[in-house]
N, C-alpha and C positions, 0 to 999 in steps of 0.2 A: 822749461829748461832754456838754456841760452841759445846755442848755435842750432839753426834750422829747427826751431820749435814754433808751433802755432798755438795761440790761445784757442780754447774750445769754443766752437760756435754754439749759440743757444738754440738755433733752429734744428729740428729733427732731420735725419737723413732720408732721402728718397732714392730708390734704386733707378738706375738708368735702363734704357731700352737695350735689349740684346742685339749685338752686331755680329753676324756670322757671315762667312764667305769661304770659298774653297781654298785649301792650303796651297800656297805656291811652293812647288817642290824644288825650285832652283837652288842649288848649293852656292854659297858665296865664299867658302873657305879658301878658294884658289885665287882670290882677288890679289892682284900684284901689290897694291899699296896697302900696307898694314894699317889698321885703324887703331884708335886709342883703346887700350885694354888688351890688345893682342900681345902675345909673347910666347916664349918657348914653353913647351910642356902643356899647352892648352889641349883639352880632350878633343878627339876627332869629330864629335857630334856638334861642336860649336863653330860658328863663323868668327872672323876676326873682330867683330864689333863689340860693343856699340860703336857705330860709325859717326864720324863727323860728316856733315852734309857734303863736303868737298870730296870725300873718299868713298861715299856709299855706292854699292853696286845697284844696278837697275833691278827693281822689284816693286810689285804693287803693294802699297802701304796705305794705312789710314793717316791722313794729315791732321795733326793736332797742333799745328803751329811750331812750337819749340821741340816737339817730338813727333816722329813718324813711326807708326807701329805696323809691323808686317802682318798681313792677313793670315789667319790660321783657322782651320776648321774647328768649330765649336767654341771659338773665343767670344767671351762676353766682355764688353767694354763699359766701365762705369767711370764717369768723370766726377771729380771732386771739386766743389766750388765753395768759396766764401760767400755766404748768402747776404752778407752786409755790403761787401764791395762788388759782388758779382764777378770776382776774379776766379778763373779756373786755376786750381792749385795743384792738381795731380791727376794721374790716370791709373785706374785699377784694372788689371787684366785678369779675368777670372776663367779658370778651366777646371772642370770636374771638382768643384768645391774648394779649390785653392786659389789664392790671389797673389798677384805681384803688383805692388804699388810703385809707380815710377814718377820721379821728379828730377828735373835738370836745373842746375844752378850755374851762374857765371863763376869763373875761376880766374885767378891771376895768370898772366903769361908765364911767369917764372917758376911756378910750383903747382902741385896738385893740392887737393883739399882732403882727400879721403883719410889720410893718417890722423889729422887733427879732428876731423868729424867723428871718426871711429872712437877716439878717446873721449870726446864729449858725449857721445851716445852711451858709451859704457858707464861713464860717471853718472849720467842722468838716470839710467836704468837701476843701477845699484843703490843710488841715493834714495830712490822711491820704493826700495824693498824687493826689487827684482834681481836677477842674476844675468851675467854677461861674460862671455869668454871668446877669445879669438881662435880662429882656425884657418888653415889654408884651403881655399876653394879654387874652382876653375878660373875665377877672375882675380885671384890674388887673396890677400888677407880679408877674411869676413868676420862678422860679429854674430855669434849665436846667443840669443837672449831669451829670457822668460820675463815677459812684461806683466807687472801687477795690474789687476783689474778687480773691480767690485762685482761680486756675483749677486744674483737675484735675492739670495738669502742673507745678504749683507756681509758675508765673509769674503776674504780676499782670495782670488784665484789667480792663475797665471796663463798667459797666452804665449806659447813658443813662437819665436820670430827669427828670421834669418836676414841680416842686413848685408847687402852687397854694395860696394862702391866702385865706381870706375872713373878715373881721371882722364879727361880728353884735352884737346887743344882749346884752352880758354873756357872749358866747361867741365862740370862734374855731374855724374848721374848717381842718384841714390835709389836702390831697389830694395823693397821690403817684401819678403816672401813669407806667407803664412798659410796654414791649412794642412791637409793630408800630404802635400808634396814634401813637407819637412821630414817625413819618415818613409816616403815612397820614392826610391831612387829613380824609377821610370818617370813619374810625374815631375820630379825635380829636374830631370834632363830636358823635359819639354819646355819648362820655364827658362832654363839656362840657355837653350837654343833660341828661344824667343828674344831674350834679352840681348843675345849676341847679334841679332839682326836689326835691332832698333837703330834709328838715325836721330842724331841731335842736330837741331837747326839753331845755332847760337846767334847768327846774325852779326852784323858789323858795328852795331851801335854800342856806345859806351855803356857799361853796366858795372855796378859795384860788385866786388867779390862777394860770393854767397847770396847774391840776389837771384830770386827764382826766375828762370827763363819763362816768359809768358806762354801759356798754352791757350788753345781755343777748342771749341766743340767741333766735332767732325763736320766738314762742309762750311765752317765759319773760320776763315783763315786768320783773322785778327781777333784776339780776345781782349778782355779788359786787363790793362796792365796790373801787374802785382805791385803792391806798395812796399818799397824797400824797407827792410828792418822789421817787417811783421813776421814773427817766427813760425816755424812748422813743428808741431809736436809729434814725435814718433810713437808716443804712448796713447794717442787718441786718433781715431779716424775722423777725417773731415766729412762734412755733409756730402751726399751723393745726389746727383741731379737727374731729372728725367728729360730735360729739353735737348736731347740729341737729335739733330736734324740731318 
């Protein structure tokens, strides 16, 4: 596809090491400075985030460079990497068999990206034989899709997926939820709360709109820069890596 799509890597995926830590119970919903994505009518179980780095409340988080992920009991972190360029391209947060893929992109000062990205995603899914429809969620308009995939017997199957987008100051976060959380409201709320506590570190350097904000492995503050213009495909998962230090 065009916008935010990546060519499939030929190398197989390897799973990353589990990262667990005690859940930080501090609530951030009372933060005085509202973050991007906050608004009226947000459910009470959510914080005002995802936060811009300048507005983020104090909380212990996993530092991935362009994203900071709050610690949560039972959380498994899997990092996605382009094995050709060695660029870290995304973070998968796994809880009880469901996963939330997170990526952050640079955005223009004057406007958000989610409206046009959502249309592009919908057109891509439907053009490949899947289905997609919009609905209102706790972060605004979402896209609920059934992504086509080839099953082991050669027939076409479908993977239900929930796309969430949040526009921030000069950045955009795309979250992709899949697994049992799609039909389990309690699991869905855990992921929604997790997303609402994420911090985006955009940095002050010049970046082209829609360029992936660089990520790094935990404990490795600077990662390999993403190559502008190399797309990210929502219909295929990228390779996952083991070298989490």
